[in-house]
C-alpha positions in Angstrom: 59.3 69.5 -14.5 56.6 72.2 -13.8 53.2 71.2 -14.9 51.3 73.8 -17.0 47.5 73.9 -16.8 46.2 73.7 -20.3 42.6 74.8 -19.5 42.8 78.5 -20.2 44.1 77.8 -23.7 41.4 75.2 -24.3 38.5 77.4 -23.2 39.8 80.6 -24.9 39.0 82.4 -21.6 41.0 83.9 -18.9 42.8 82.1 -16.1 40.0 83.2 -13.7 37.4 81.7 -15.9 39.2 78.5 -15.9 39.3 78.5 -12.1 35.6 79.1 -11.9 34.8 76.1 -14.1 37.8 73.8 -13.8 36.5 70.8 -15.7 34.3 72.4 -18.4 35.4 73.6 -21.8 33.4 75.4 -24.5 31.4 72.6 -26.2 30.7 75.0 -29.1 34.3 74.4 -30.1 33.7 70.6 -30.2 36.0 69.8 -27.2 35.4 67.2 -24.6 35.4 67.9 -20.9 38.9 68.3 -19.6 38.5 65.5 -17.1 37.6 63.0 -19.8 40.6 64.1 -21.9 42.9 63.6 -18.9 41.4 60.2 -18.2 41.9 59.1 -21.8 45.4 60.4 -21.8 46.2 58.4 -18.6 44.7 55.2 -20.0 46.7 55.7 -23.2 49.9 56.2 -21.2 49.5 53.0 -19.3 48.6 51.1 -22.5 51.8 52.4 -24.1 53.8 51.0 -21.2 52.9 47.5 -22.5 54.5 48.2 -25.9 51.4 46.9 -27.8 53.1 46.8 -31.2 55.8 44.4 -30.0 53.1 42.3 -28.4 51.3 42.0 -31.7 54.4 40.4 -33.2 54.7 38.0 -30.4 51.1 36.9 -30.6 51.4 36.4 -34.4 53.6 33.4 -33.7 51.4 32.0 -31.0 48.3 31.0 -32.9 50.1 29.0 -35.6 52.1 27.3 -33.0 48.9 26.2 -31.2 47.4 25.0 -34.4 50.5 22.9 -35.1 50.4 21.5 -31.6 46.8 20.5 -31.8 47.0 19.2 -35.4 44.1 21.4 -36.4 41.8 24.0 -34.8 42.6 24.2 -31.1 39.9 25.1 -28.6 38.9 28.8 -29.2 38.6 29.2 -25.4 42.2 28.0 -25.0 43.4 30.2 -27.8 41.7 33.3 -26.3 43.1 32.4 -22.8 46.6 32.0 -24.2 46.5 35.3 -26.0 45.2 37.2 -23.0 47.8 35.6 -20.8 50.5 36.4 -23.4 49.4 40.0 -23.5 49.5 40.3 -19.7 52.9 38.7 -19.4 54.5 40.6 -22.2 52.8 43.9 -21.2 54.0 43.5 -17.6 57.6 42.7 -18.6 57.6 45.6 -21.0 56.3 48.0 -18.3 59.0 46.8 -15.9 61.6 47.3 -18.7 60.5 50.9 -19.1 60.6 51.4 -15.3 64.2 50.2 -15.2 65.3 52.0 -18.3 63.6 55.3 -17.6 67.0 57.0 -17.0 68.4 56.1 -20.4 65.1 56.4 -22.2 65.2 60.1 -21.5 68.5 60.4 -23.3 67.2 59.0 -26.6 65.0 60.7 -29.1 63.3 57.4 -30.0 62.2 56.8 -26.4 62.0 60.3 -25.0 58.2 60.4 -25.3 57.6 57.3 -23.1 55.2 58.0 -20.1 57.8 57.3 -17.4 60.1 59.9 -19.1 57.4 62.6 -19.7 56.0 62.2 -16.2 52.5 61.0 -17.4 53.1 57.9 -15.2 55.2 58.0 -12.1 58.0 55.5 -11.5 56.0 53.9 -8.6 52.9 53.6 -10.8 54.9 52.1 -13.6 56.5 49.5 -11.3 53.3 48.5 -9.6 51.5 48.3 -13.0 54.3 46.0 -14.4 54.4 43.8 -11.4 50.6 43.5 -11.3 50.3 42.4 -14.9 53.2 40.0 -14.5 51.7 38.3 -11.5 48.2 38.2 -13.1 49.6 36.6 -16.2 51.1 33.7 -14.2 47.9 33.1 -12.2 45.9 33.4 -15.4 48.0 30.7 -17.2 47.9 28.4 -14.2 44.1 28.4 -14.0 43.2 28.7 -17.7 45.8 26.6 -19.4 48.5 24.3 -17.8 51.0 24.5 -15.0 53.8 24.2 -17.5 52.6 27.2 -19.4 52.5 29.2 -16.2 56.1 28.1 -15.3 57.4 29.0 -18.7 55.7 32.4 -18.3 57.7 33.0 -15.1 60.8 32.1 -17.0 60.0 34.5 -19.9 59.4 37.5 -17.5 62.6 36.8 -15.6 64.6 36.4 -18.8 63.4 39.8 -20.1 63.3 41.9 -17.0 66.4 40.5 -15.2 68.4 38.7 -17.9 68.1 41.3 -20.6 67.1 44.6 -19.0 69.1 44.4 -15.8 72.1 42.2 -16.7 72.8 42.2 -20.5 71.5 45.4 -22.1 74.0 47.9 -20.7 77.0 45.4 -20.6 77.4 43.5 -23.9 76.8 44.1 -27.6 75.3 40.7 -27.7 72.5 41.9 -25.5 69.7 41.6 -28.1 70.8 38.0 -29.0 70.2 36.6 -25.6 67.6 39.1 -24.6 65.6 38.1 -27.7 65.2 34.6 -26.2 62.5 36.0 -23.9 60.5 37.0 -26.9 60.7 33.4 -28.2 59.2 32.0 -25.0 55.6 32.7 -26.1 56.0 29.9 -28.6 56.9 27.4 -25.9 54.0 28.8 -23.8 51.5 28.4 -26.6 52.6 24.8 -27.2 52.5 23.9 -23.5 49.1 25.5 -23.2 47.8 22.9 -25.8 49.7 19.8 -24.9 51.0 20.3 -21.3 54.4 19.3 -22.5 57.2 20.2 -24.9 58.8 18.4 -27.9 61.3 19.1 -30.6 58.8 21.0 -32.8 58.3 23.9 -30.4 62.0 24.0 -29.7 62.7 24.4 -33.4 60.1 27.1 -33.7 61.8 28.8 -30.7 65.1 28.6 -32.6 63.7 30.2 -35.7 62.6 33.3 -33.7 65.8 33.3 -31.6 68.0 33.5 -34.8 65.5 35.9 -36.4 65.8 38.5 -33.6 69.3 39.9 -34.4 68.7 40.4 -38.2 65.4 42.0 -37.2 66.7 44.3 -34.5 70.2 45.3 -35.6 69.0 47.1 -38.7 66.8 49.2 -36.4 69.7 49.7 -34.2 71.7 51.0 -37.2 69.1 53.7 -37.7 69.1 54.8 -34.0 72.8 54.1 -33.2 73.4 57.7 -32.2 70.6 57.4 -29.6 72.1 54.2 -28.2 75.6 55.8 -28.1 74.2 58.9 -26.3 72.6 56.6 -23.7 75.7 54.4 -23.3 74.0 51.2 -24.5 76.6 49.0 -26.4 74.3 47.8 -29.2 76.4 46.1 -31.8 76.1 48.9 -34.4 77.4 51.4 -31.8 80.6 49.5 -30.9 81.4 47.6 -34.2 82.1 48.6 -37.8 79.2 48.6 -40.1 80.7 45.7 -42.2 80.9 43.5 -39.1 77.3 44.2 -38.2 76.3 43.2 -41.7 78.3 40.0 -41.6 76.7 39.1 -38.2 73.3 39.7 -39.7 74.1 37.3 -42.5 75.4 34.7 -40.1 72.2 34.8 -38.0 70.1 34.9 -41.1 71.6 31.6 -42.4 71.1 30.0 -39.0 67.4 31.1 -39.1 66.8 29.7 -42.5 68.5 26.4 -41.7 66.5 26.1 -38.5 63.2 26.8 -40.4 63.9 23.8 -42.5 64.6 21.6 -39.5 60.9 21.9 -38.7 60.2 19.6 -41.6 61.6 16.5 -39.9 60.8 17.7 -36.4 57.1 18.2 -37.0 56.5 16.2 -40.2 55.7 19.3 -42.3 54.3 19.0 -45.8 55.9 20.1 -49.1 53.8 23.3 -48.9 55.7 24.4 -45.8 59.0 23.2 -47.1 58.7 25.2 -50.4 57.4 28.2 -48.6 60.3 28.2 -46.1 62.8 27.8 -48.9 61.4 30.7 -50.9 61.0 33.0 -47.9 64.5 32.1 -46.7 66.0 32.7 -50.1 64.4 36.1 -50.2 65.6 37.0 -46.7 69.1 35.9 -47.4 69.1 38.0 -50.6 68.2 41.0 -48.6 70.8 40.3 -45.9 73.6 39.9 -48.5 72.4 43.0 -50.4 72.9 45.0 -47.2 76.5 43.8 -46.9 77.0 44.6 -50.6 75.8 48.2 -50.1 78.0 48.5 -47.0 81.1 47.3 -49.0 80.3 49.7 -51.8 80.4 52.6 -49.3 76.9 53.8 -50.0 75.7 56.7 -47.9 72.4 55.1 -47.3 72.6 51.3 -46.8 68.8 51.0 -46.5 69.0 48.9 -43.3 65.3 49.6 -42.5 64.4 47.6 -45.7 65.7 44.5 -43.9 63.9 45.5 -40.7 60.5 45.7 -42.4 61.2 42.7 -44.5 62.0 40.6 -41.4 58.5 41.3 -40.0 56.9 40.1 -43.3 59.2 37.0 -43.3 58.2 35.9 -39.8 54.5 36.6 -40.3 54.4 34.6 -43.6 56.5 31.8 -42.3 54.2 31.2 -39.3 51.2 31.6 -41.5 52.6 28.7 -43.5 53.0 26.7 -40.2 49.3 27.3 -39.4 48.1 26.4 -42.9 50.2 23.3 -43.1 48.3 21.7 -40.3 45.2 21.6 -42.4 46.7 20.2 -45.6 46.1 16.5 -46.5 49.7 15.5 -46.9 
């Protein structure tokens, strides 16, 4: 790819003018120095390698887990340390995922703008960045939380980078099922950061997010299945009939709802959580079955993204209930 110097267009002058003052633009037009613009662009490119929107969702589950583990308000220093470590770990794993997948990312419209595809970040820079964040996260957890949290962080990074990205993603339509387990690890890490151990409660919370991942991601895959097909990635919606995808979504949705209720005996949850989990679960199951109903009726638009967006709301509200429950006098 040939780089085009944007400075003549920015200054409104000739190419010679741009050469005479390479890093200055006409401030009368309200534009910043070109060097500052390039610096901000580079920083933004590296930030995007961490997939910050995905990290937000992971961290939403961490704080309620830590509240439940401590039976109240955990140390704010510990919460901050766990969130920082979680960002570093997830960001490093995501950057390495983009480094490995840069060949197929360029074939898909949804990922064609990523920095390793556009050339904003070189492959070597992306790899070094990802490895650096990953190593820093392990060291961070070791010195600011517990050795178990650090060990679980190693497992989470390996599960996502090696297990999902290198082994599963391009080989099986069940890739997201087992790859999603890496996203659940932050729950175990958060619990271990507070207690230094594990118990049935965090394992049940892990199971909720594990079973939630396919109903969350497969509707998105339905929308972008042509992208995945073009890249040769065998996501379930690419290789299976729409009706089968909808039935699989329902199966995992039921498993998710049942697992959410198992938290009641596992963690001694109050009626508040129990009722909330039942109401949210009933709503989610209604949406999942409605998707199958629309598929069977042969509707042109099955509105799969409605379930995708709804799944985010479900998880956020369910874990909010987990956090609130710890403060109720039941």
